[in-house]
C-alpha positions in Angstrom: 0.0 0.0 -0.1 1.0 3.7 -0.5 0.9 6.1 2.2 -0.5 9.7 1.5 0.0 11.5 -1.7 -1.2 14.9 -0.5 -2.6 18.0 -2.5 0.4 20.1 -3.5 0.8 22.3 -6.5 2.2 25.7 -7.2 -0.2 28.2 -8.6 1.0 30.7 -10.8 0.9 34.0 -9.2 -1.6 36.3 -10.4 0.6 39.6 -10.9 4.5 40.2 -10.9 5.9 43.2 -9.3 6.4 46.0 -11.5 8.4 49.0 -11.2 7.8 51.9 -13.6 10.2 54.5 -14.2 9.8 57.9 -12.1 8.0 60.6 -13.8 4.6 58.7 -14.2 2.0 61.6 -13.3 0.0 59.3 -11.3 2.4 58.1 -9.2 4.8 60.8 -8.3 5.3 61.1 -4.4 7.0 64.0 -2.3 9.8 62.5 -0.2 11.7 64.8 1.7 15.1 64.5 3.2 16.1 64.9 6.9 19.1 66.8 8.1 21.9 64.7 8.9 23.2 66.6 11.8 22.0 69.2 13.8 22.3 72.8 13.7 26.0 74.4 14.6 25.3 76.9 17.4 24.1 80.2 15.6 26.6 83.0 15.6 26.1 85.7 18.2 23.9 88.2 17.2 22.0 86.4 14.5 18.7 87.6 14.4 16.9 84.3 14.5 13.2 85.4 14.0 13.9 87.9 10.8 16.7 86.1 8.7 15.3 84.0 6.2 16.9 81.1 4.8 16.6 79.9 1.2 15.6 76.6 0.7 14.6 74.4 -2.2 11.5 72.2 -2.6 12.8 68.6 -2.9 10.7 65.8 -4.2 11.5 62.4 -5.6 8.9 60.4 -7.6 8.7 56.8 -6.3 6.3 54.6 -7.6 4.6 51.7 -5.3 5.9 48.5 -5.6 3.2 45.6 -5.4 3.8 42.2 -4.5 1.6 39.8 -6.2 -1.2 38.6 -4.7 -1.3 35.0 -4.5 -4.2 32.7 -4.1 -4.4 31.0 -0.6 -3.7 27.7 -2.2 -0.3 28.4 -3.1 1.9 27.9 0.1 5.0 29.6 1.2 5.6 32.1 -1.9 4.9 29.1 -4.2 7.0 26.1 -2.5 5.8 22.9 -3.7 5.5 20.6 -0.7 7.1 17.1 -0.9 5.1 14.1 -1.1 5.4 12.5 2.5 7.6 9.3 2.7 5.2 6.3 1.9 5.7 3.1 3.7 3.9 0.6 1.7 2.5 -2.6 2.4 1.3 -5.3 0.4 -2.0 -5.0 -0.8 -2.9 -1.6 0.6 -3.1 2.1 -0.5 -3.4 4.7 2.4 -6.0 7.5 2.1 -4.3 10.8 1.0 -6.8 12.9 3.0 -6.6 14.2 6.5 -9.4 13.7 9.2 -12.1 16.1 8.9 -11.3 19.3 10.7 -7.6 19.2 10.1 -7.2 20.7 6.8 -8.5 23.8 6.5 -6.5 26.7 6.1 -6.3 29.0 9.3 -6.4 32.6 9.4 -2.4 34.0 9.5 -1.2 30.1 8.9 1.8 29.4 7.0 0.0 29.1 4.1 -0.7 32.8 3.9 1.0 35.1 1.5 2.7 38.2 2.8 0.7 41.6 2.1 1.3 44.0 -0.8 4.3 46.3 -0.3 2.8 49.6 0.7 3.7 52.9 -0.9 5.5 53.7 2.3 7.1 51.4 4.6 5.8 51.6 8.4 8.2 52.1 11.3 11.7 51.7 11.9 13.9 48.6 13.0 15.3 49.1 16.5 19.1 48.8 17.2 18.3 45.0 18.6 16.9 44.2 15.4 19.7 41.7 14.4 18.8 39.9 17.7 15.1 39.9 17.0 15.5 38.5 13.5 17.7 35.6 14.9 15.8 32.3 14.4 16.5 29.2 16.9 16.6 25.7 14.7 13.3 24.2 15.0 12.3 21.4 17.5 12.4 18.1 15.9 9.2 16.7 16.6 9.8 13.5 14.6 10.7 11.3 17.3 7.8 12.6 19.5 5.0 10.1 20.3 1.4 11.1 19.6 1.1 11.6 23.2 4.2 13.9 23.3 3.0 16.1 20.3 -0.2 16.5 22.0 1.3 17.6 25.3 3.6 19.7 23.4 0.8 21.7 21.4 -1.0 22.4 24.8 2.1 23.7 26.2 2.9 26.1 23.2 -0.3 27.2 22.9 -1.0 28.0 26.5 2.3 29.9 27.0 3.6 31.5 23.6 2.0 33.9 21.8 0.1 32.8 18.1 2.6 34.8 16.2 5.5 32.6 17.4 4.3 29.3 17.5 2.7 29.0 13.7 5.1 26.8 12.4 5.3 24.7 15.2 1.4 24.0 15.5 1.6 23.1 11.7 4.6 20.9 12.1 3.0 18.9 14.7 -0.5 19.2 13.5 1.2 17.2 10.4 3.5 14.8 12.4 0.2 13.8 14.7 -2.1 12.9 11.8 0.6 11.1 10.1 1.2 8.8 12.9 -2.5 8.5 13.3 -2.9 7.5 9.6 0.0 5.4 10.0 -1.5 3.5 13.2 -5.2 3.3 11.6 -3.5 1.6 8.3 -1.7 -0.8 10.6 -4.8 -1.8 12.4 -6.7 -2.4 9.3 -3.7 -4.5 7.8 -3.6 -6.7 10.5 -7.5 -7.2 10.4 -7.2 -8.2 6.7 -4.0 -10.4 7.7 -6.0 -12.1 10.3 -8.6 -13.1 7.6 -11.0 -10.1 8.1 -12.8 -8.6 4.9 -12.3 -5.0 3.9 -16.1 -4.3 3.9 -16.3 -5.6 7.5 -13.6 -3.2 8.6 -14.9 -0.6 11.1 -12.7 2.5 11.6 -10.5 3.3 14.7 -11.1 6.4 16.3 -8.1 7.6 18.7 -9.4 9.7 22.0 -6.1 11.7 21.0 -7.8 13.0 17.8 -10.7 15.2 19.8 -7.7 16.6 21.9 -5.9 17.8 19.0 -9.3 19.3 17.5 -10.0 21.2 20.8 -6.3 22.5 20.9 -6.3 23.7 17.6 -9.7 25.5 17.9 -8.2 26.9 20.9 -5.4 28.1 18.9 -7.4 29.7 16.5 -9.3 31.5 19.1 -6.4 32.9 20.5 -5.1 34.0 17.0 -8.3 35.7 16.3 -8.3 37.7 19.7 -4.3 38.5 18.8 -5.5 39.7 15.4 -8.1 42.1 16.9 -5.7 43.4 19.2 -3.2 43.9 16.4 -5.6 45.8 14.5 -6.7 48.0 17.5 -3.1 48.8 17.7 -2.7 49.7 14.1 -5.9 52.2 14.5 -4.1 53.5 17.7 -0.8 54.0 15.8 -2.4 55.9 12.9 -4.0 58.2 15.5 -0.6 59.1 17.3 1.0 59.4 13.8 -1.8 62.2 12.9 -1.2 63.7 16.5 2.5 64.0 15.4 1.6 65.7 11.9 -0.4 68.2 13.9 2.4 68.9 16.1 5.0 69.4 13.2 2.5 72.0 11.6 2.2 73.6 15.0 6.2 74.2 14.8 5.9 76.8 12.2 4.0 79.0 14.7 6.5 78.8 17.6 8.2 82.0 18.7 11.5 80.4 19.8 15.0 79.9 18.2 15.1 77.9 14.9 17.8 75.6 16.8 15.4 74.6 19.4 12.5 74.2 16.7 14.9 72.0 14.8 15.5 69.9 17.8 11.8 69.4 18.3 11.3 68.4 14.7 14.2 65.9 14.8 12.3 64.4 18.3 9.1 64.2 16.4 10.5 62.3 13.5 12.0 59.9 15.8 8.7 59.4 17.5 6.9 59.2 14.2 9.3 56.0 13.1 9.3 54.6 16.7 5.5 53.9 16.5 4.3 50.9 14.7 2.3 49.9 11.6 -1.0 51.3 10.6 -3.9 50.1 8.7 -2.8 49.4 5.0 -5.7 51.6 3.3 -4.8 54.4 5.5 -1.1 54.3 4.8 -1.1 56.5 1.3 -3.0 59.7 2.8 -1.0 59.4 6.2 2.5 59.5 4.3 1.1 62.1 1.6 0.0 64.4 5.1 3.2 63.5 6.6 5.6 64.7 3.7 3.3 67.9 3.0 4.1 69.2 6.6 7.5 68.0 6.6 7.6 70.3 3.5 5.9 73.1 5.3 8.2 73.1 8.1 11.6 72.9 5.8 10.2 75.7 3.8 9.5 77.7 7.0 13.0 77.4 8.6 14.6 77.2 4.9 17.4 75.0 6.2 20.7 76.1 4.6 21.7 74.5 1.4 24.8 73.1 2.5 23.4 70.7 5.0 20.7 69.7 2.6 23.3 68.9 0.0 25.2 66.9 2.7 21.6 65.0 3.4 20.9 64.6 -0.3 24.7 62.8 -0.6 24.1 60.3 2.3 20.8 59.4 1.0 22.5 58.5 -2.4 25.1 56.5 -0.8 22.5 54.7 1.0 20.3 53.9 -2.3 23.6 52.8 -4.0 24.1 50.2 -1.4 20.8 49.2 -2.1 21.1 49.0 -5.7 24.4 46.7 -5.0 22.5 44.4 -2.9 19.3 44.1 -5.5 22.2 43.1 -8.0 23.7 40.7 -5.7 20.2 39.0 -5.4 20.4 38.7 -9.1 22.9 35.7 -8.4 20.7 34.1 -5.8 19.9 30.5 -6.8 16.3 30.5 -5.0 14.5 32.9 -6.9 11.6 32.8 -4.3 14.0 33.9 -1.5 15.4 36.6 -4.1 12.0 37.8 -4.4 11.0 38.1 -0.9 14.1 39.8 -0.2 13.9 42.4 -3.1 10.6 43.4 -1.3 12.7 44.3 1.8 15.1 46.4 -0.3 12.1 48.4 -1.3 10.6 48.9 1.9 14.1 50.3 2.7 14.1 52.7 -0.5 11.0 54.3 0.2 12.2 55.1 3.8 15.3 56.9 2.8 15.2 60.6 1.5 15.7 61.9 -1.9 18.7 62.5 -3.5 20.5 64.9 -5.9 18.0 65.9 -8.8 21.1 64.9 -11.5 21.2 61.4 -10.0 17.9 60.7 -9.2 17.0 59.0 -12.6 20.1 57.2 -12.8 19.9 55.6 -9.4 16.4 54.7 -9.6 16.5 53.2 -13.4 19.5 50.9 -11.8 17.3 50.0 -9.0 14.6 49.3 -11.4 16.7 47.3 -13.8 17.9 44.9 -11.1 14.2 44.7 -9.9 12.8 43.6 -13.4 15.3 40.7 -13.4 14.6 39.2 -10.4 10.9 39.6 -11.1 11.3 38.0 -14.4 12.8 34.8 -12.8 10.5 34.6 -10.0 7.7 34.4 -12.7 9.8 31.8 -14.7 10.1 29.6 -11.7 6.5 29.4 -11.2 5.9 28.4 -14.9 8.7 25.8 -14.6 6.8 24.3 -11.7 3.7 24.0 -13.7 5.4 22.2 -16.5 6.9 19.9 -14.1 3.9 19.1 -12.7 2.5 18.3 -16.0 5.2 15.9 -16.6 4.3 14.2 -13.3 0.8 13.9 -14.2 1.7 12.0 -17.4 4.0 9.7 -15.9 1.4 9.0 -13.0 -1.2 8.2 -15.7 1.2 5.5 -17.3 1.6 3.8 -14.1 -2.0 3.7 -13.7 -2.6 2.3 -17.1 0.3 -0.2 -16.6 -1.8 -1.5 -13.5 -5.1 -1.2 -14.6 -3.5 -3.5 -18.1 -3.3 -6.6 -15.5 -5.5 -9.3 -16.4 -6.9 -10.8 -12.9 -8.4 -13.8 -14.5 -4.8 -15.0 -15.7 -3.6 -15.2 -12.1 -4.1 -19.0 -11.6 -1.3 -20.0 -9.2 0.8 -18.6 -6.2 3.5 -18.0 -8.2 1.6 -15.9 -10.9 0.4 -13.9 -7.9 3.8 -13.3 -6.2 5.5 -12.4 -9.5 2.9 -9.9 -10.2 2.7 -8.6 -6.7 6.5 -7.8 -7.0 5.8 -6.0 -9.9 3.0 -3.8 -8.5 5.1 -2.9 -5.6 7.9 -1.8 -7.8 5.6 0.3 -9.8 4.1 1.7 -6.1 7.8 2.5 -5.4 8.3 4.1 -8.6 5.0 6.4 -7.9 6.8 7.7 -4.7 9.7 8.9 -6.8 7.5 11.0 -8.7 6.8 14.6 -7.3 2.9 16.3 -7.5 0.6 16.6 -10.5 -1.5 19.7 -10.8 -3.6 20.0 -7.8 -6.8 19.8 -10.0 -5.9 16.3 -11.1 -3.4 15.0 -8.2 -6.3 13.6 -5.8 -8.0 12.1 -8.9 -5.1 10.3 -10.4 -3.7 9.1 -6.8 -7.5 7.4 -6.4 -7.5 5.7 -9.6 -3.8 4.4 -9.0 -5.0 3.3 -5.5 -8.0 1.5 -6.5 -6.1 -0.5 -9.3 -3.6 -1.5 -6.8 -6.1 -2.5 -4.2 -8.3 -4.8 -6.7 -5.2 -6.6 -7.5 -4.5 -7.0 -3.9 -7.8 -8.2 -2.6 -7.9 -10.8 -5.5 -4.7 -12.1 -4.0 -6.0 -12.2 -0.6 -9.1 -13.8 -1.7 -7.0 -16.6 -4.1 -4.9 -17.4 -0.6 -7.8 -18.0 1.5 -9.5 -20.3 -1.1 -6.2 -22.3 -1.3 -4.9 -22.6 2.2 -4.9 -26.2 1.9 -1.9 -26.1 -0.6 -0.3 -23.4 1.6 -0.4 -26.5 4.3 1.2 -29.0 2.5 3.8 -26.5 1.1 4.7 -25.9 4.7 5.0 -29.6 5.4 7.1 -30.2 2.5 9.4 -27.1 3.5 9.5 -28.5 7.0 11.0 -31.7 5.7 13.6 -29.6 3.7 14.5 -28.0 6.9 15.1 -31.6 8.8 17.3 -32.9 5.4 19.2 -29.6 5.9 19.8 -29.8 9.7 21.0 -33.6 9.2 23.7 -32.4 6.8 24.9 -29.3 8.6 27.7 -31.1 10.4 29.0 -32.9 7.4 32.7 -32.9 6.4 32.0 -34.2 2.9 32.4 -30.8 1.6 31.4 -31.3 -2.1 28.7 -34.0 -1.7 27.1 -32.1 0.9 27.3 -28.6 -0.8 25.7 -30.3 -4.0 23.1 -31.6 -1.6 22.3 -28.7 0.0 22.1 -26.9 -3.4 19.8 -29.2 -4.3 17.4 -28.7 -1.3 17.7 -24.9 -2.1 16.3 -25.2 -5.5 13.5 -27.5 -4.3 12.8 -25.0 -1.8 12.5 -22.3 -4.4 10.2 -24.7 -6.4 7.6 -25.1 -3.5 4.8 -22.4 -3.3 4.1 -20.3 -0.4 3.2 -21.4 3.3 0.9 -19.5 5.5 2.0 -15.9 6.2 2.6 -16.4 9.9 4.9 -19.5 9.4 6.7 -18.2 6.3 9.4 -16.4 8.0 10.1 -18.7 10.9 10.5 -21.9 8.4 13.0 -19.9 6.1 15.2 -18.9 8.9 15.5 -22.3 10.2 16.3 -23.6 6.7 18.7 -20.7 6.2 20.3 -21.4 9.3 21.1 -24.9 8.7 22.6 -24.2 5.3 24.7 -21.1 6.6 26.1 -23.2 9.3 27.5 -25.8 6.9 28.8 -23.1 4.4 30.5 -21.4 7.2 32.2 -24.7 8.4 33.3 -25.1 4.9 35.0 -21.5 4.3 36.7 -21.9 7.4 38.3 -25.6 6.4 39.2 -24.2 3.2 40.4 -20.9 4.8 42.9 -22.8 6.8 44.5 -24.6 3.7 45.4 -21.2 2.4 49.2 -21.8 3.5 49.2 -25.2 1.7 47.5 -23.6 -1.2 50.4 -20.9 -1.5 53.1 -23.3 -1.4 51.4 -25.2 -4.2 51.2 -22.1 -6.2 55.0 -21.5 -5.8 56.0 -25.0 -6.9 53.6 -24.5 -10.0 54.9 -20.9 -11.0 58.3 -22.8 -10.9 57.3 -25.5 -13.4 55.7 -22.7 -15.8 59.3 -20.8 -15.5 61.0 -24.0 -16.5 58.6 -24.4 -19.1 59.0 -20.8 -20.4 63.1 -21.2 -20.4 63.1 -24.9 -21.8 65.2 -25.8 -24.7 64.7 -29.1 -26.4 68.1 -29.5 -27.8 68.8 -31.7 -30.9 67.5 -34.9 -29.2 63.6 -34.8 -29.7 62.9 -38.2 -27.7 65.0 -36.5 -24.5 63.1 -33.5 -24.8 60.1 -35.2 -25.4 60.9 -37.2 -22.1 61.6 -34.1 -20.3 58.5 -32.5 -21.1 56.5 -35.7 -19.9 58.6 -35.6 -16.6 57.4 -31.6 -16.1 53.6 -33.1 -16.7 53.9 -35.6 -14.1 55.3 -33.2 -11.4 52.5 -30.8 -12.3 49.9 -33.5 -11.6 51.6 -34.4 -8.2 51.4 -30.8 -7.0 48.0 -30.1 -5.1 45.4 -27.2 -5.0 46.5 -23.4 -5.5 44.4 -20.2 -4.1 40.9 -20.5 -6.2 41.7 -16.7 -7.6 44.9 -18.0 -9.2 43.7 -21.1 -10.5 42.7 -20.2 -13.8 45.6 -17.8 -14.7 48.0 -20.6 -13.7 46.4 -23.4 -15.8 46.6 -21.2 -18.8 49.9 -20.1 -18.4 51.0 -23.6 -18.0 48.9 -25.1 -20.5 50.1 -22.4 -23.1 53.6 -22.9 -22.7 53.6 -26.6 -22.8 51.8 -26.6 -26.0 54.5 -24.4 -27.2 57.2 -26.5 -26.5 55.2 -29.9 -27.8 54.8 -27.9 -31.1 58.4 -27.1 -31.3 59.2 -30.6 -30.8 59.2 -32.6 -34.3 57.3 -35.9 -33.1 54.1 -37.5 -34.4 50.6 -35.6 -34.4 49.0 -38.5 -32.3 51.8 -38.1 -29.8 51.2 -34.4 -29.2 47.5 -35.0 -29.2 48.3 -37.6 -26.3 50.2 -35.2 -24.4 47.9 -32.1 -25.0 45.2 -34.5 -23.7 47.0 -35.5 -20.7 47.3 -31.5 -19.8 43.7 -31.0 -20.2 43.2 -33.8 -17.8 45.1 -32.2 -15.4 43.6 -28.9 -15.4 40.3 -30.3 -15.0 40.9 -31.7 -11.7 39.9 -28.9 -9.6 36.5 -28.3 -11.9 33.8 -29.6 -10.0 32.1 -30.5 -13.3 35.0 -32.7 -14.4 33.5 -35.8 -13.9 30.4 -35.5 -16.0 32.5 -34.0 -18.7 35.3 -36.6 -18.6 32.6 -39.4 -18.8 30.6 -37.8 -21.8 34.2 -37.7 -23.6 35.2 -41.2 -22.9 31.7 -42.3 -24.1 32.4 -40.2 -27.1 35.8 -41.8 -27.6 34.2 -45.5 -27.6 31.6 -44.4 -30.3 34.2 -43.1 -32.5 36.5 -46.3 -32.1 33.4 -48.6 -32.8 32.9 -46.5 -35.8 36.3 -46.6 -37.3 36.4 -50.3 -36.8 33.3 -50.8 -38.7 34.6 -48.6 -41.5 37.9 -50.4 -41.6 35.9 -53.7 -42.0 33.8 -51.9 -44.9 37.1 -50.8 -46.5 39.1 -54.0 -46.3 36.0 -55.6 -48.1 36.0 -53.0 -50.9 39.5 -53.8 -52.0 38.3 -57.1 -53.6 35.7 -55.4 -55.7 38.2 -52.6 -56.5 40.8 -55.3 -58.2 38.5 -55.7 -61.0 38.3 -51.9 -61.5 40.2 -50.1 -64.2 42.1 -47.7 -61.9 42.5 -50.8 -59.2 46.0 -49.6 -58.0 44.8 -46.0 -57.3 41.5 -47.1 -55.6 43.4 -49.6 -53.3 46.1 -47.3 -52.5 43.5 -44.8 -51.2 41.6 -47.0 -49.1 44.8 -48.5 -47.3 45.6 -44.9 -46.4 42.1 -44.7 -44.9 42.4 -47.7 -43.1 46.2 -46.7 -41.8 44.8 -43.7 -40.7 41.8 -45.2 -38.9 44.1 -47.5 -37.2 46.4 -44.6 -36.0 43.4 -42.7 -34.7 41.8 -45.8 -32.9 45.3 -46.2 -31.1 45.2 -42.5 -30.0 41.6 -42.9 -28.8 42.5 -45.8 -26.6 45.2 -44.1 -25.0 43.2 -41.2 -24.2 40.5 -43.6 -23.0 43.5 -45.1 -20.8 44.7 -42.0 -19.5 40.9 -41.0 -18.4 40.9 -44.6 -16.6 44.2 -43.5 -14.7 43.1 -40.0 -13.8 40.0 -41.3 -12.0 37.9 -38.2 -13.0 35.2 -40.3 -14.5 34.2 -41.7 -10.8 
């Protein structure tokens, strides 16, 4: 069976963030600079109430950057959920759906998409923002039991604010229902294994499920309460900011030193930035009022041009830094992460004041170009996800068709069902390696695959149940094989016992299945007896390694003699020396198995080479080469059968040649009356002579076989 294959898809985002070039009439905003430093103490005698300082009105055109809204079906900015690990049990396919009440999308959950980027960012990060942004590694709940998961869920809901536990709640919920489904499927599998029918199975209900649902409802209520408090705080912040705007407007009516007025203005600005977020729908009007009031104030106090230019320069440096960061994001391998970080850069951009007029368009175009590149990659990423899901869907359809093509009526034996079960389980394993299909088709194609697999395994279960008597007979036969194997486990007749156990193993494979509850126990018993003997055999032959190494050295020495062999002028003496080397070779015992073939080939090639160099009869060469062949067969476990076959073949050939000789001798009398009698008689006599030589050679080979003892 296959575990859940939950829905997962990547939806196309509805809009891609755009940044239009500055200068568009309906997007122009007034952005003002703030002084980089306080006024220096004014010179004595300066009439602060009468002198006017010329100031230019500073405006920078900024367009709102809007983050695309994505439907609630898309999770975590389009990231595709991975299919959970699927522990498949034979004959079952698990449900892909979560228990009722656990799948709904909660307000503010991890599936929500970040809000649109506002025209102006709200608030300012404190000096401790680096510490606030630090995230501790998430707790690994995968090893928790269900009780521990429920207990932990209750603790974090009771003791931590909803905004901090969103991911923990989601992970605990997912793990709990995964364990719940697994336990339910195990109970179902056990019920079926014990002979129950699938239509008689009653779903099991875990009391912990009700506790989890109650805790999740409690979490939703706390989160809703938290959201209401946050919304109230936003309206309170809005009121505070409008109060600050009124205070800035009142600054122009004061009759005090400009130095003191400017200090008060800076204090109001700091207070403005320290206030939190406000309602989104009020943000545009709020910032327009704020900038308008600031412009009025700057126009009133007429900050000197040198101070303003310094402020513009600092703003330009800050925006250049943002451009560099945006350009670095172009190299970020994860397009979703790059897009999210880009929105933060846009928030910072809006908080920075204006830049020198001659640099305004250039710096804006640089920032806009990087933004366009990142937005394009973001869009292409989701398009690729859609294409990949389409291919996954086609692959899953192919698997469904392959399972559906199985003809259940052709399943007539245990072997048929076992062979097909292995095939289906391999298809199930392949299914797990394929990613998600599009959301609309994902559940349907999974249900189709599951039903096809279930149909086969239900048919198999019925067949096994109807043929229980055959399984009991098979169990008796395998028990007898276990007894035979156990009787041979202490044998020291290594070759005969090895052959006998291998034969028993073949018989074991030919016997059909046994009842499931006895299958593993019988197999372990049989395997234990076989392993015991073969382990003893390995230990025995390992102890012979030392003598094998000595034999190897001796045979290498003979090969060295053959490779340096000089026949000389006396052919018969050389022939005798080669026969002596052959005899010495046969008297040497076994060599290490991994060297046997190499040594034998070297010996045979060297010996044949020397025989070919000798000017002796072909029959003698054939006999000597055959002797070498017999020597090389001594370590071959199949040599006995092979040699017996050759011996029978030689005898058949001898009888055939003897019959031919009789026939040829009779024909000589008829040839005497022929016109070409002498020529014909000579040819027949040559045939008879060659046949006698061949008979003699074959008889010698038979004698060598009898002497070798290989035919026994």
